[in-house]
C-alpha positions in Angstrom: 1.5 -21.4 -10.4 -1.9 -21.7 -12.3 -2.3 -24.4 -9.9 -1.6 -22.2 -6.9 -4.3 -21.0 -4.6 -4.5 -17.5 -4.5 -4.8 -16.1 -1.1 -7.5 -14.7 0.7 -8.0 -10.9 0.9 -10.0 -11.0 4.1 -8.2 -14.3 5.7 -6.7 -11.5 8.0 -10.3 -10.4 9.3 -11.6 -13.3 10.2 -8.3 -13.9 12.2 -8.4 -10.5 14.0 -11.8 -10.8 14.6 -12.7 -14.3 14.6 -14.2 -15.9 17.4 -10.8 -16.1 19.2 -9.5 -12.9 17.6 -11.5 -10.4 19.7 -12.2 -11.4 23.3 -15.9 -11.8 24.5 -17.2 -11.7 28.0 -17.5 -15.6 28.8 -15.8 -16.6 25.9 -12.1 -16.6 25.9 -9.2 -14.8 28.1 -7.7 -12.0 26.8 -3.8 -13.5 26.0 -1.3 -12.4 28.4 1.5 -13.0 25.6 3.3 -9.9 24.6 4.8 -11.3 21.6 1.1 -12.3 20.9 -0.5 -8.5 21.7 2.7 -7.7 19.3 1.4 -9.6 16.4 -1.7 -8.4 16.7 -1.2 -4.8 17.1 1.1 -5.5 13.6 -2.0 -7.0 12.1 -4.0 -4.2 13.6 -2.1 -1.6 12.2 -1.6 -3.3 8.7 -5.4 -3.3 8.3 -5.1 0.1 9.1 -2.9 0.9 6.5 -4.7 -1.3 3.7 -8.0 0.1 4.7 -5.9 3.8 4.2 -5.0 3.0 0.9 -8.6 2.2 -0.2 -9.8 5.4 1.4 -7.1 7.3 -0.4 -7.9 5.5 -4.0 -11.6 5.8 -2.9 -11.0 9.6 -2.9 -9.0 10.0 -5.8 -11.9 7.8 -7.9 -14.1 10.8 -6.4 -12.4 13.7 -7.5 -11.4 11.8 -11.2 -15.5 11.7 -11.2 -16.2 14.9 -10.0 -13.8 16.5 -12.8 -15.3 14.8 -15.6 -18.9 15.6 -14.6 -17.4 19.4 -14.6 -16.0 18.9 -17.6 -19.2 17.4 -19.4 -21.1 20.6 -18.2 -18.5 23.0 -19.0 -18.6 21.4 -22.5 -22.6 20.8 -22.5 -23.1 24.8 -21.8 -20.3 25.8 -24.5 -22.1 23.9 -26.9 -25.4 25.1 -25.5 -24.4 28.7 -26.2 -22.8 27.9 -29.6 -26.2 26.4 -30.8 -28.0 30.0 -29.5 -25.7 31.8 -31.4 -26.4 30.3 -34.3 -29.9 30.6 -34.5 -31.7 33.8 -36.2 -33.4 35.9 -33.7 -37.0 36.3 -33.1 -37.6 39.7 -34.0 -41.4 41.3 -33.4 -42.5 44.3 -34.7 
């Protein structure tokens, strides 16, 4: 198993959007084969699901960092308040 080459995660993108994957006027005719169209639809739905999953993970990461920041700000404010309470107050005559 160690000598197996890992799958290229961008293979699907290259295949879908390669020179013949997306018809470009003058370069290639769009396919008229319904099976090929179904295959492309399924490939695009797979890409959509992959992108959606990554977007959800990104949102969760952002939310986690925002919560971490809020927690640190709360701790910092509490420590600052505790330090101010321990200082003697300046009294002016």
